[in-house]
Structures are given as structure tokens and as C-alpha cells.
N, CA, C, O and CB atoms as a CASP TS submission, in Angstrom:
PFRMAT TS
TARGET T0000
AUTHOR 0000-0000-0000
METHOD Language model
MODEL 1
PARENT N/A
ATOM      1  N   ILE     1       8.434 100.305 136.649  1.00  0.00           N
ATOM      2  CA  ILE     1       7.630  99.561 137.610  1.00  0.00           C
ATOM      3  C   ILE     1       6.548 100.485 138.179  1.00  0.00           C
ATOM      4  O   ILE     1       5.394 100.089 138.338  1.00  0.00           O
ATOM      5  CB  ILE     1       8.523  98.978 138.749  1.00  0.00           C
ATOM      6  N   ALA     2       6.947 101.721 138.481  1.00  0.00           N
ATOM      7  CA  ALA     2       5.995 102.657 139.082  1.00  0.00           C
ATOM      8  C   ALA     2       4.843 102.966 138.134  1.00  0.00           C
ATOM      9  O   ALA     2       3.693 103.047 138.565  1.00  0.00           O
ATOM     10  CB  ALA     2       6.703 103.952 139.477  1.00  0.00           C
ATOM     11  N   SER     3       5.138 103.137 136.857  1.00  0.00           N
ATOM     12  CA  SER     3       4.060 103.443 135.915  1.00  0.00           C
ATOM     13  C   SER     3       3.140 102.245 135.723  1.00  0.00           C
ATOM     14  O   SER     3       1.927 102.411 135.596  1.00  0.00           O
ATOM     15  CB  SER     3       4.637 103.880 134.567  1.00  0.00           C
ATOM     16  N   LEU     4       3.700 101.044 135.702  1.00  0.00           N
ATOM     17  CA  LEU     4       2.853  99.856 135.606  1.00  0.00           C
ATOM     18  C   LEU     4       2.033  99.648 136.874  1.00  0.00           C
ATOM     19  O   LEU     4       0.881  99.218 136.809  1.00  0.00           O
ATOM     20  CB  LEU     4       3.704  98.622 135.332  1.00  0.00           C
ATOM     21  N   THR     5       2.623  99.952 138.021  1.00  0.00           N
ATOM     22  CA  THR     5       1.867  99.870 139.275  1.00  0.00           C
ATOM     23  C   THR     5       0.692 100.830 139.230  1.00  0.00           C
ATOM     24  O   THR     5      -0.424 100.469 139.601  1.00  0.00           O
ATOM     25  CB  THR     5       2.772 100.183 140.491  1.00  0.00           C
ATOM     26  N   GLY     6       0.940 102.049 138.776  1.00  0.00           N
ATOM     27  CA  GLY     6      -0.146 103.021 138.626  1.00  0.00           C
ATOM     28  C   GLY     6      -1.195 102.557 137.636  1.00  0.00           C
ATOM     29  O   GLY     6      -2.390 102.760 137.850  1.00  0.00           O
ATOM     30  N   TYR     7      -0.755 101.937 136.559  1.00  0.00           N
ATOM     31  CA  TYR     7      -1.696 101.416 135.570  1.00  0.00           C
ATOM     32  C   TYR     7      -2.600 100.355 136.196  1.00  0.00           C
ATOM     33  O   TYR     7      -3.818 100.387 136.015  1.00  0.00           O
ATOM     34  CB  TYR     7      -0.939 100.830 134.364  1.00  0.00           C
ATOM     35  N   PHE     8      -2.000  99.412 136.934  1.00  0.00           N
ATOM     36  CA  PHE     8      -2.807  98.363 137.558  1.00  0.00           C
ATOM     37  C   PHE     8      -3.716  98.929 138.645  1.00  0.00           C
ATOM     38  O   PHE     8      -4.835  98.450 138.831  1.00  0.00           O
ATOM     39  CB  PHE     8      -1.904  97.281 138.147  1.00  0.00           C
ATOM     40  N   MET     9      -3.241  99.944 139.363  1.00  0.00           N
ATOM     41  CA  MET     9      -4.081 100.565 140.402  1.00  0.00           C
ATOM     42  C   MET     9      -5.279 101.266 139.763  1.00  0.00           C
ATOM     43  O   MET     9      -6.375 101.248 140.323  1.00  0.00           O
ATOM     44  CB  MET     9      -3.255 101.577 141.246  1.00  0.00           C
ATOM     45  N   SER    10      -5.082 101.878 138.603  1.00  0.00           N
ATOM     46  CA  SER    10      -6.188 102.582 137.950  1.00  0.00           C
ATOM     47  C   SER    10      -7.132 101.633 137.223  1.00  0.00           C
ATOM     48  O   SER    10      -8.217 102.041 136.807  1.00  0.00           O
ATOM     49  CB  SER    10      -5.645 103.604 136.972  1.00  0.00           C
ATOM     50  N   HIS    11      -6.739 100.384 137.068  1.00  0.00           N
ATOM     51  CA  HIS    11      -7.584  99.420 136.378  1.00  0.00           C
ATOM     52  C   HIS    11      -8.114  98.333 137.312  1.00  0.00           C
ATOM     53  O   HIS    11      -8.258  97.180 136.907  1.00  0.00           O
ATOM     54  CB  HIS    11      -6.816  98.787 135.242  1.00  0.00           C
ATOM     55  N   GLY    12      -8.396  98.695 138.536  1.00  0.00           N
ATOM     56  CA  GLY    12      -9.144  97.806 139.404  1.00  0.00           C
ATOM     57  C   GLY    12      -8.388  97.093 140.501  1.00  0.00           C
ATOM     58  O   GLY    12      -9.021  96.421 141.316  1.00  0.00           O
ATOM     59  N   VAL    13      -7.068  97.198 140.574  1.00  0.00           N
ATOM     60  CA  VAL    13      -6.327  96.567 141.664  1.00  0.00           C
ATOM     61  C   VAL    13      -6.244  97.586 142.792  1.00  0.00           C
ATOM     62  O   VAL    13      -5.633  98.643 142.633  1.00  0.00           O
ATOM     63  CB  VAL    13      -4.890  96.093 141.203  1.00  0.00           C
ATOM     64  N   SER    14      -6.857  97.270 143.935  1.00  0.00           N
ATOM     65  CA  SER    14      -6.936  98.254 145.017  1.00  0.00           C
ATOM     66  C   SER    14      -5.725  98.223 145.950  1.00  0.00           C
ATOM     67  O   SER    14      -5.428  99.225 146.599  1.00  0.00           O
ATOM     68  CB  SER    14      -8.190  98.025 145.820  1.00  0.00           C
ATOM     69  N   ASP    15      -5.028  97.102 146.028  1.00  0.00           N
ATOM     70  CA  ASP    15      -3.882  96.971 146.918  1.00  0.00           C
ATOM     71  C   ASP    15      -2.605  97.343 146.164  1.00  0.00           C
ATOM     72  O   ASP    15      -2.331  96.810 145.089  1.00  0.00           O
ATOM     73  CB  ASP    15      -3.786  95.528 147.486  1.00  0.00           C
ATOM     74  N   GLN    16      -1.825  98.265 146.741  1.00  0.00           N
ATOM     75  CA  GLN    16      -0.614  98.716 146.062  1.00  0.00           C
ATOM     76  C   GLN    16       0.429  97.606 145.986  1.00  0.00           C
ATOM     77  O   GLN    16       1.154  97.512 144.995  1.00  0.00           O
ATOM     78  CB  GLN    16      -0.032  99.931 146.773  1.00  0.00           C
ATOM     79  N   ALA    17       0.516  96.773 147.004  1.00  0.00           N
ATOM     80  CA  ALA    17       1.487  95.673 146.984  1.00  0.00           C
ATOM     81  C   ALA    17       1.154  94.682 145.867  1.00  0.00           C
ATOM     82  O   ALA    17       2.048  94.192 145.177  1.00  0.00           O
ATOM     83  CB  ALA    17       1.514  94.947 148.352  1.00  0.00           C
ATOM     84  N   LEU    18      -0.132  94.395 145.697  1.00  0.00           N
ATOM     85  CA  LEU    18      -0.546  93.487 144.627  1.00  0.00           C
ATOM     86  C   LEU    18      -0.304  94.117 143.259  1.00  0.00           C
ATOM     87  O   LEU    18       0.129  93.443 142.324  1.00  0.00           O
ATOM     88  CB  LEU    18      -2.029  93.112 144.783  1.00  0.00           C
ATOM     89  N   ALA    19      -0.586  95.414 143.147  1.00  0.00           N
ATOM     90  CA  ALA    19      -0.340  96.111 141.880  1.00  0.00           C
ATOM     91  C   ALA    19       1.151  96.131 141.559  1.00  0.00           C
ATOM     92  O   ALA    19       1.539  95.962 140.403  1.00  0.00           O
ATOM     93  CB  ALA    19      -0.892  97.552 141.936  1.00  0.00           C
ATOM     94  N   SER    20       1.984  96.336 142.567  1.00  0.00           N
ATOM     95  CA  SER    20       3.431  96.318 142.365  1.00  0.00           C
ATOM     96  C   SER    20       3.900  94.925 141.956  1.00  0.00           C
ATOM     97  O   SER    20       4.755  94.784 141.081  1.00  0.00           O
ATOM     98  CB  SER    20       4.160  96.771 143.640  1.00  0.00           C
ATOM     99  N   HIS    21       3.343  93.903 142.589  1.00  0.00           N
ATOM    100  CA  HIS    21       3.686  92.523 142.232  1.00  0.00           C
ATOM    101  C   HIS    21       3.282  92.230 140.791  1.00  0.00           C
ATOM    102  O   HIS    21       4.047  91.621 140.043  1.00  0.00           O
ATOM    103  CB  HIS    21       3.002  91.525 143.192  1.00  0.00           C
ATOM    104  N   LYS    22       2.085  92.659 140.397  1.00  0.00           N
ATOM    105  CA  LYS    22       1.634  92.451 139.018  1.00  0.00           C
ATOM    106  C   LYS    22       2.536  93.183 138.036  1.00  0.00           C
ATOM    107  O   LYS    22       2.799  92.679 136.944  1.00  0.00           O
ATOM    108  CB  LYS    22       0.184  92.920 138.849  1.00  0.00           C
ATOM    109  N   ALA    23       3.011  94.366 138.412  1.00  0.00           N
ATOM    110  CA  ALA    23       3.916  95.121 137.542  1.00  0.00           C
ATOM    111  C   ALA    23       5.235  94.378 137.370  1.00  0.00           C
ATOM    112  O   ALA    23       5.766  94.301 136.262  1.00  0.00           O
ATOM    113  CB  ALA    23       4.169  96.528 138.112  1.00  0.00           C
ATOM    114  N   ILE    24       5.763  93.837 138.455  1.00  0.00           N
ATOM    115  CA  ILE    24       7.020  93.086 138.377  1.00  0.00           C
ATOM    116  C   ILE    24       6.836  91.828 137.533  1.00  0.00           C
ATOM    117  O   ILE    24       7.712  91.480 136.741  1.00  0.00           O
ATOM    118  CB  ILE    24       7.522  92.713 139.792  1.00  0.00           C
ATOM    119  N   VAL    25       5.714  91.151 137.695  1.00  0.00           N
ATOM    120  CA  VAL    25       5.436  89.953 136.902  1.00  0.00           C
ATOM    121  C   VAL    25       5.309  90.315 135.421  1.00  0.00           C
ATOM    122  O   VAL    25       5.783  89.573 134.560  1.00  0.00           O
ATOM    123  CB  VAL    25       4.145  89.259 137.399  1.00  0.00           C
ATOM    124  N   ALA    26       4.673  91.449 135.122  1.00  0.00           N
ATOM    125  CA  ALA    26       4.527  91.873 133.724  1.00  0.00           C
ATOM    126  C   ALA    26       5.883  92.188 133.101  1.00  0.00           C
ATOM    127  O   ALA    26       6.138  91.824 131.953  1.00  0.00           O
ATOM    128  CB  ALA    26       3.608  93.103 133.629  1.00  0.00           C
ATOM    129  N   VAL    27       6.753  92.861 133.853  1.00  0.00           N
ATOM    130  CA  VAL    27       8.094  93.165 133.343  1.00  0.00           C
ATOM    131  C   VAL    27       8.887  91.874 133.150  1.00  0.00           C
ATOM    132  O   VAL    27       9.591  91.721 132.152  1.00  0.00           O
ATOM    133  CB  VAL    27       8.845  94.121 134.308  1.00  0.00           C
ATOM    134  N   ALA    28       8.777  90.952 134.092  1.00  0.00           N
ATOM    135  CA  ALA    28       9.492  89.678 133.979  1.00  0.00           C
ATOM    136  C   ALA    28       9.008  88.884 132.766  1.00  0.00           C
ATOM    137  O   ALA    28       9.813  88.264 132.070  1.00  0.00           O
ATOM    138  CB  ALA    28       9.311  88.846 135.260  1.00  0.00           C
ATOM    139  N   ALA    29       7.702  88.899 132.510  1.00  0.00           N
ATOM    140  CA  ALA    29       7.169  88.186 131.347  1.00  0.00           C
ATOM    141  C   ALA    29       7.679  88.805 130.052  1.00  0.00           C
ATOM    142  O   ALA    29       8.019  88.093 129.107  1.00  0.00           O
ATOM    143  CB  ALA    29       5.631  88.193 131.366  1.00  0.00           C
ATOM    144  N   SER    30       7.731  90.119 130.013  1.00  0.00           N
ATOM    145  CA  SER    30       8.248  90.800 128.823  1.00  0.00           C
ATOM    146  C   SER    30       9.723  90.487 128.609  1.00  0.00           C
ATOM    147  O   SER    30      10.153  90.238 127.483  1.00  0.00           O
ATOM    148  CB  SER    30       8.046  92.315 128.943  1.00  0.00           C
ATOM    149  N   LEU    31      10.493  90.500 129.686  1.00  0.00           N
ATOM    150  CA  LEU    31      11.918  90.175 129.580  1.00  0.00           C
ATOM    151  C   LEU    31      12.131  88.734 129.134  1.00  0.00           C
ATOM    152  O   LEU    31      13.015  88.455 128.324  1.00  0.00           O
ATOM    153  CB  LEU    31      12.618  90.414 130.916  1.00  0.00           C
ATOM    154  N   ARG    32      11.325  87.824 129.660  1.00  0.00           N
ATOM    155  CA  ARG    32      11.445  86.417 129.283  1.00  0.00           C
ATOM    156  C   ARG    32      11.142  86.238 127.795  1.00  0.00           C
ATOM    157  O   ARG    32      11.831  85.490 127.100  1.00  0.00           O
ATOM    158  CB  ARG    32      10.496  85.543 130.134  1.00  0.00           C
ATOM    159  N   LYS    33      10.109  86.928 127.313  1.00  0.00           N
ATOM    160  CA  LYS    33       9.756  86.827 125.901  1.00  0.00           C
ATOM    161  C   LYS    33      10.887  87.354 125.018  1.00  0.00           C
ATOM    162  O   LYS    33      11.239  86.730 124.017  1.00  0.00           O
ATOM    163  CB  LYS    33       8.458  87.598 125.619  1.00  0.00           C
ATOM    164  N   GLN    34      11.448  88.491 125.387  1.00  0.00           N
ATOM    165  CA  GLN    34      12.544  89.070 124.611  1.00  0.00           C
ATOM    166  C   GLN    34      13.791  88.185 124.665  1.00  0.00           C
ATOM    167  O   GLN    34      14.501  88.052 123.669  1.00  0.00           O
ATOM    168  CB  GLN    34      12.875  90.476 125.127  1.00  0.00           C
ATOM    169  N   ALA    35      14.055  87.585 125.819  1.00  0.00           N
ATOM    170  CA  ALA    35      15.215  86.697 125.945  1.00  0.00           C
ATOM    171  C   ALA    35      15.046  85.458 125.076  1.00  0.00           C
ATOM    172  O   ALA    35      16.012  84.990 124.472  1.00  0.00           O
ATOM    173  CB  ALA    35      15.425  86.288 127.413  1.00  0.00           C
ATOM    174  N   ASN    36      13.836  84.923 125.005  1.00  0.00           N
ATOM    175  CA  ASN    36      13.588  83.759 124.154  1.00  0.00           C
ATOM    176  C   ASN    36      13.787  84.102 122.684  1.00  0.00           C
ATOM    177  O   ASN    36      14.357  83.313 121.931  1.00  0.00           O
ATOM    178  CB  ASN    36      12.171  83.223 124.379  1.00  0.00           C
ATOM    179  N   ILE    37      13.324  85.270 122.278  1.00  0.00           N
ATOM    180  CA  ILE    37      13.492  85.695 120.890  1.00  0.00           C
ATOM    181  C   ILE    37      14.974  85.873 120.568  1.00  0.00           C
ATOM    182  O   ILE    37      15.432  85.455 119.505  1.00  0.00           O
ATOM    183  CB  ILE    37      12.722  87.007 120.625  1.00  0.00           C
ATOM    184  N   MET    38      15.719  86.489 121.476  1.00  0.00           N
ATOM    185  CA  MET    38      17.151  86.689 121.250  1.00  0.00           C
ATOM    186  C   MET    38      17.901  85.357 121.231  1.00  0.00           C
ATOM    187  O   MET    38      18.835  85.185 120.447  1.00  0.00           O
ATOM    188  CB  MET    38      17.737  87.607 122.331  1.00  0.00           C
ATOM    189  N   ALA    39      17.505  84.424 122.078  1.00  0.00           N
ATOM    190  CA  ALA    39      18.154  83.106 122.095  1.00  0.00           C
ATOM    191  C   ALA    39      17.888  82.364 120.792  1.00  0.00           C
ATOM    192  O   ALA    39      18.788  81.724 120.249  1.00  0.00           O
ATOM    193  CB  ALA    39      17.659  82.269 123.294  1.00  0.00           C
ATOM    194  N   PHE    40      16.664  82.445 120.289  1.00  0.00           N
ATOM    195  CA  PHE    40      16.341  81.814 119.011  1.00  0.00           C
ATOM    196  C   PHE    40      17.161  82.434 117.889  1.00  0.00           C
ATOM    197  O   PHE    40      17.672  81.724 117.022  1.00  0.00           O
ATOM    198  CB  PHE    40      14.839  81.942 118.707  1.00  0.00           C
ATOM    199  N   SER    41      17.287  83.744 117.906  1.00  0.00           N
ATOM    200  CA  SER    41      18.068  84.440 116.886  1.00  0.00           C
ATOM    201  C   SER    41      19.533  84.023 116.942  1.00  0.00           C
ATOM    202  O   SER    41      20.148  83.768 115.907  1.00  0.00           O
ATOM    203  CB  SER    41      17.944  85.956 117.059  1.00  0.00           C
ATOM    204  N   ASP    42      20.090  83.955 118.142  1.00  0.00           N
ATOM    205  CA  ASP    42      21.493  83.550 118.290  1.00  0.00           C
ATOM    206  C   ASP    42      21.706  82.107 117.834  1.00  0.00           C
ATOM    207  O   ASP    42      22.707  81.800 117.187  1.00  0.00           O
ATOM    208  CB  ASP    42      21.942  83.709 119.751  1.00  0.00           C
ATOM    209  N   THR    43      20.773  81.229 118.170  1.00  0.00           N
ATOM    210  CA  THR    43      20.878  79.832 117.764  1.00  0.00           C
ATOM    211  C   THR    43      20.804  79.703 116.247  1.00  0.00           C
ATOM    212  O   THR    43      21.569  78.951 115.643  1.00  0.00           O
ATOM    213  CB  THR    43      19.772  78.997 118.423  1.00  0.00           C
ATOM    214  N   PHE    44      19.885  80.436 115.636  1.00  0.00           N
ATOM    215  CA  PHE    44      19.759  80.425 114.183  1.00  0.00           C
ATOM    216  C   PHE    44      21.049  80.917 113.536  1.00  0.00           C
ATOM    217  O   PHE    44      21.493  80.358 112.533  1.00  0.00           O
ATOM    218  CB  PHE    44      18.569  81.292 113.735  1.00  0.00           C
ATOM    219  N   PHE    45      21.648  81.954 114.100  1.00  0.00           N
ATOM    220  CA  PHE    45      22.906  82.494 113.586  1.00  0.00           C
ATOM    221  C   PHE    45      24.021  81.456 113.684  1.00  0.00           C
ATOM    222  O   PHE    45      24.769  81.258 112.727  1.00  0.00           O
ATOM    223  CB  PHE    45      23.298  83.767 114.351  1.00  0.00           C
ATOM    224  N   LEU    46      24.137  80.794 114.835  1.00  0.00           N
ATOM    225  CA  LEU    46      25.193  79.799 115.023  1.00  0.00           C
ATOM    226  C   LEU    46      25.016  78.591 114.106  1.00  0.00           C
ATOM    227  O   LEU    46      25.999  78.052 113.598  1.00  0.00           O
ATOM    228  CB  LEU    46      25.226  79.341 116.471  1.00  0.00           C
ATOM    229  N   ILE    47      23.783  78.165 113.891  1.00  0.00           N
ATOM    230  CA  ILE    47      23.540  77.057 112.965  1.00  0.00           C
ATOM    231  C   ILE    47      23.914  77.474 111.548  1.00  0.00           C
ATOM    232  O   ILE    47      24.467  76.674 110.793  1.00  0.00           O
ATOM    233  CB  ILE    47      22.059  76.606 113.023  1.00  0.00           C
ATOM    234  N   GLY    48      23.619  78.711 111.184  1.00  0.00           N
ATOM    235  CA  GLY    48      24.013  79.213 109.868  1.00  0.00           C
ATOM    236  C   GLY    48      25.518  79.227 109.694  1.00  0.00           C
ATOM    237  O   GLY    48      26.028  78.838 108.643  1.00  0.00           O
ATOM    238  N   ILE    49      26.233  79.672 110.719  1.00  0.00           N
ATOM    239  CA  ILE    49      27.700  79.671 110.661  1.00  0.00           C
ATOM    240  C   ILE    49      28.227  78.241 110.523  1.00  0.00           C
ATOM    241  O   ILE    49      29.145  77.991 109.742  1.00  0.00           O
ATOM    242  CB  ILE    49      28.297  80.342 111.925  1.00  0.00           C
ATOM    243  N   ALA    50      27.648  77.304 111.277  1.00  0.00           N
ATOM    244  CA  ALA    50      28.079  75.903 111.191  1.00  0.00           C
ATOM    245  C   ALA    50      27.831  75.344 109.791  1.00  0.00           C
ATOM    246  O   ALA    50      28.657  74.592 109.273  1.00  0.00           O
ATOM    247  CB  ALA    50      27.344  75.046 112.242  1.00  0.00           C
ATOM    248  N   LEU    51      26.715  75.698 109.180  1.00  0.00           N
ATOM    249  CA  LEU    51      26.437  75.221 107.828  1.00  0.00           C
ATOM    250  C   LEU    51      27.395  75.824 106.812  1.00  0.00           C
ATOM    251  O   LEU    51      27.816  75.140 105.879  1.00  0.00           O
ATOM    252  CB  LEU    51      25.005  75.543 107.441  1.00  0.00           C
ATOM    253  N   ILE    52      27.741  77.086 106.977  1.00  0.00           N
ATOM    254  CA  ILE    52      28.706  77.720 106.075  1.00  0.00           C
ATOM    255  C   ILE    52      30.071  77.048 106.205  1.00  0.00           C
ATOM    256  O   ILE    52      30.738  76.799 105.201  1.00  0.00           O
ATOM    257  CB  ILE    52      28.820  79.235 106.374  1.00  0.00           C
ATOM    258  N   ILE    53      30.485  76.758 107.428  1.00  0.00           N
ATOM    259  CA  ILE    53      31.765  76.069 107.642  1.00  0.00           C
ATOM    260  C   ILE    53      31.728  74.672 107.026  1.00  0.00           C
ATOM    261  O   ILE    53      32.695  74.251 106.391  1.00  0.00           O
ATOM    262  CB  ILE    53      32.090  75.977 109.154  1.00  0.00           C
ATOM    263  N   ALA    54      30.624  73.956 107.207  1.00  0.00           N
ATOM    264  CA  ALA    54      30.514  72.612 106.636  1.00  0.00           C
ATOM    265  C   ALA    54      30.530  72.664 105.113  1.00  0.00           C
ATOM    266  O   ALA    54      31.163  71.821 104.476  1.00  0.00           O
ATOM    267  CB  ALA    54      29.232  71.924 107.126  1.00  0.00           C
ATOM    268  N   LEU    55      29.851  73.630 104.526  1.00  0.00           N
ATOM    269  CA  LEU    55      29.835  73.752 103.071  1.00  0.00           C
ATOM    270  C   LEU    55      31.214  74.096 102.535  1.00  0.00           C
ATOM    271  O   LEU    55      31.667  73.505 101.555  1.00  0.00           O
ATOM    272  CB  LEU    55      28.826  74.811 102.635  1.00  0.00           C
ATOM    273  N   SER    56      31.879  75.041 103.169  1.00  0.00           N
ATOM    274  CA  SER    56      33.207  75.425 102.686  1.00  0.00           C
ATOM    275  C   SER    56      34.217  74.294 102.875  1.00  0.00           C
ATOM    276  O   SER    56      35.100  74.113 102.036  1.00  0.00           O
ATOM    277  CB  SER    56      33.691  76.686 103.412  1.00  0.00           C
ATOM    278  N   SER    57      34.103  73.541 103.948  1.00  0.00           N
ATOM    279  CA  SER    57      35.034  72.418 104.133  1.00  0.00           C
ATOM    280  C   SER    57      34.740  71.295 103.150  1.00  0.00           C
ATOM    281  O   SER    57      35.659  70.581 102.748  1.00  0.00           O
ATOM    282  CB  SER    57      34.958  71.886 105.571  1.00  0.00           C
ATOM    283  N   SER    58      33.491  71.120 102.755  1.00  0.00           N
ATOM    284  CA  SER    58      33.187  70.079 101.771  1.00  0.00           C
ATOM    285  C   SER    58      33.693  70.470 100.388  1.00  0.00           C
ATOM    286  O   SER    58      33.996  69.593  99.578  1.00  0.00           O
ATOM    287  CB  SER    58      31.678  69.810 101.722  1.00  0.00           C
ATOM    288  N   LEU    59      33.791  71.754 100.102  1.00  0.00           N
ATOM    289  CA  LEU    59      34.335  72.190  98.819  1.00  0.00           C
ATOM    290  C   LEU    59      35.846  72.014  98.760  1.00  0.00           C
ATOM    291  O   LEU    59      36.409  71.873  97.674  1.00  0.00           O
ATOM    292  CB  LEU    59      33.974  73.643  98.563  1.00  0.00           C
ATOM    293  N   ILE    60      36.502  72.021  99.903  1.00  0.00           N
ATOM    294  CA  ILE    60      37.955  71.880  99.957  1.00  0.00           C
ATOM    295  C   ILE    60      38.383  70.420  99.803  1.00  0.00           C
ATOM    296  O   ILE    60      39.491  70.151  99.341  1.00  0.00           O
ATOM    297  CB  ILE    60      38.490  72.446 101.272  1.00  0.00           C
ATOM    298  N   LEU    61      37.533  69.490 100.178  1.00  0.00           N
ATOM    299  CA  LEU    61      37.894  68.068 100.131  1.00  0.00           C
ATOM    300  C   LEU    61      38.197  67.616  98.704  1.00  0.00           C
ATOM    301  O   LEU    61      37.618  68.127  97.746  1.00  0.00           O
ATOM    302  CB  LEU    61      36.765  67.213 100.719  1.00  0.00           C
ATOM    303  N   LYS    62      39.108  66.655  98.575  1.00  0.00           N
ATOM    304  CA  LYS    62      39.438  66.090  97.268  1.00  0.00           C
ATOM    305  C   LYS    62      38.356  65.103  96.857  1.00  0.00           C
ATOM    306  O   LYS    62      37.718  64.461  97.691  1.00  0.00           O
ATOM    307  CB  LYS    62      40.826  65.401  97.293  1.00  0.00           C
ATOM    308  N   LYS    63      38.173  65.003  95.558  1.00  0.00           N
ATOM    309  CA  LYS    63      37.231  64.008  95.061  1.00  0.00           C
ATOM    310  C   LYS    63      37.887  62.632  95.175  1.00  0.00           C
ATOM    311  O   LYS    63      39.094  62.521  94.961  1.00  0.00           O
ATOM    312  CB  LYS    63      36.806  64.314  93.581  1.00  0.00           C
ATOM    313  N   PRO    64      37.144  61.597  95.500  1.00  0.00           N
ATOM    314  CA  PRO    64      37.751  60.271  95.641  1.00  0.00           C
ATOM    315  C   PRO    64      38.217  59.738  94.285  1.00  0.00           C
ATOM    316  O   PRO    64      37.641  60.053  93.244  1.00  0.00           O
ATOM    317  CB  PRO    64      36.752  59.289  96.283  1.00  0.00           C
ATOM    318  N   ALA    65      39.268  58.927  94.323  1.00  0.00           N
ATOM    319  CA  ALA    65      39.772  58.304  93.096  1.00  0.00           C
ATOM    320  C   ALA    65      38.747  57.309  92.583  1.00  0.00           C
ATOM    321  O   ALA    65      37.987  56.726  93.357  1.00  0.00           O
ATOM    322  CB  ALA    65      41.137  57.605  93.341  1.00  0.00           C
ATOM    323  N   HIS    66      38.734  57.121  91.275  1.00  0.00           N
ATOM    324  CA  HIS    66      37.784  56.182  90.679  1.00  0.00           C
ATOM    325  C   HIS    66      38.200  54.754  91.037  1.00  0.00           C
ATOM    326  O   HIS    66      39.322  54.330  90.758  1.00  0.00           O
ATOM    327  CB  HIS    66      37.712  56.367  89.129  1.00  0.00           C
ATOM    328  N   LEU    67      37.297  54.042  91.644  1.00  0.00           N
ATOM    329  CA  LEU    67      37.581  52.661  92.031  1.00  0.00           C
ATOM    330  C   LEU    67      37.032  51.722  90.963  1.00  0.00           C
ATOM    331  O   LEU    67      35.969  51.974  90.395  1.00  0.00           O
ATOM    332  CB  LEU    67      36.968  52.331  93.427  1.00  0.00           C
ATOM    333  N   SER    68      37.748  50.654  90.695  1.00  0.00           N
ATOM    334  CA  SER    68      37.247  49.686  89.717  1.00  0.00           C
ATOM    335  C   SER    68      36.080  48.923  90.323  1.00  0.00           C
ATOM    336  O   SER    68      35.970  48.790  91.542  1.00  0.00           O
ATOM    337  CB  SER    68      38.370  48.707  89.268  1.00  0.00           C
ATOM    338  N   GLY    69      35.228  48.433  89.466  1.00  0.00           N
ATOM    339  CA  GLY    69      34.066  47.686  89.929  1.00  0.00           C
ATOM    340  C   GLY    69      34.478  46.373  90.568  1.00  0.00           C
ATOM    341  O   GLY    69      35.535  45.831  90.246  1.00  0.00           O
ATOM    342  N   GLY    70      33.678  45.869  91.446  1.00  0.00           N
ATOM    343  CA  GLY    70      33.980  44.613  92.117  1.00  0.00           C
ATOM    344  C   GLY    70      33.777  43.433  91.178  1.00  0.00           C
ATOM    345  O   GLY    70      33.241  43.590  90.081  1.00  0.00           O
ATOM    346  N   ALA    71      34.198  42.274  91.603  1.00  0.00           N
ATOM    347  CA  ALA    71      34.035  41.061  90.796  1.00  0.00           C
ATOM    348  C   ALA    71      32.562  40.720  90.682  1.00  0.00           C
ATOM    349  O   ALA    71      31.793  40.905  91.625  1.00  0.00           O
ATOM    350  CB  ALA    71      34.819  39.874  91.408  1.00  0.00           C
ATOM    351  N   ALA    72      32.178  40.218  89.514  1.00  0.00           N
ATOM    352  CA  ALA    72      30.782  39.847  89.299  1.00  0.00           C
ATOM    353  C   ALA    72      30.485  38.532  90.008  1.00  0.00           C
ATOM    354  O   ALA    72      31.361  37.679  90.150  1.00  0.00           O
ATOM    355  CB  ALA    72      30.468  39.734  87.788  1.00  0.00           C
ATOM    356  N   HIS    73      29.295  38.385  90.431  1.00  0.00           N
ATOM    357  CA  HIS    73      28.899  37.152  91.120  1.00  0.00           C
ATOM    358  C   HIS    73      28.326  36.171  90.171  1.00  0.00           C
ATOM    359  O   HIS    73      27.938  35.075  90.575  1.00  0.00           O
ATOM    360  CB  HIS    73      27.908  37.430  92.211  1.00  0.00           C
TER
END
């Protein structure tokens, strides 16, 4: 936070409180972006696991018995 505050102070923000606020907002935005990426990754992983389970369970199922055709109309 201190280094970002210094960065904002050296780039035109004259008030230290405003520079500190901008630094906190910048860190929060970075954290939010990283959290969204991690959430997407976790969701993709869970969907992949669900598909693997569905595929393996479909391979275990028995094939249906052959049914005779219905009566002709």
C-alpha cells in the first residue's frame, strides 16, 4: 500500500489520503480480478469432474434389451 501511495503521490495526486485511497482501490481491483480468475478455474475444474463422473457412469450402465417392434397401423 505504501509503495502504491508513493507512486500515486509522484504521479500527480497531492493529497496523501487520496493517494492512499487510490492505492487501496487499486489493490482491491487486483484482488477482485485474481479472485474471478480463480473462481472461473475452480468452476471449470468442477464441471470437468462432473463430466468425467457422468461419462464413467454411462459406461457402467447396461444396454437395454431389444424390444420388439410395435403393431403396424
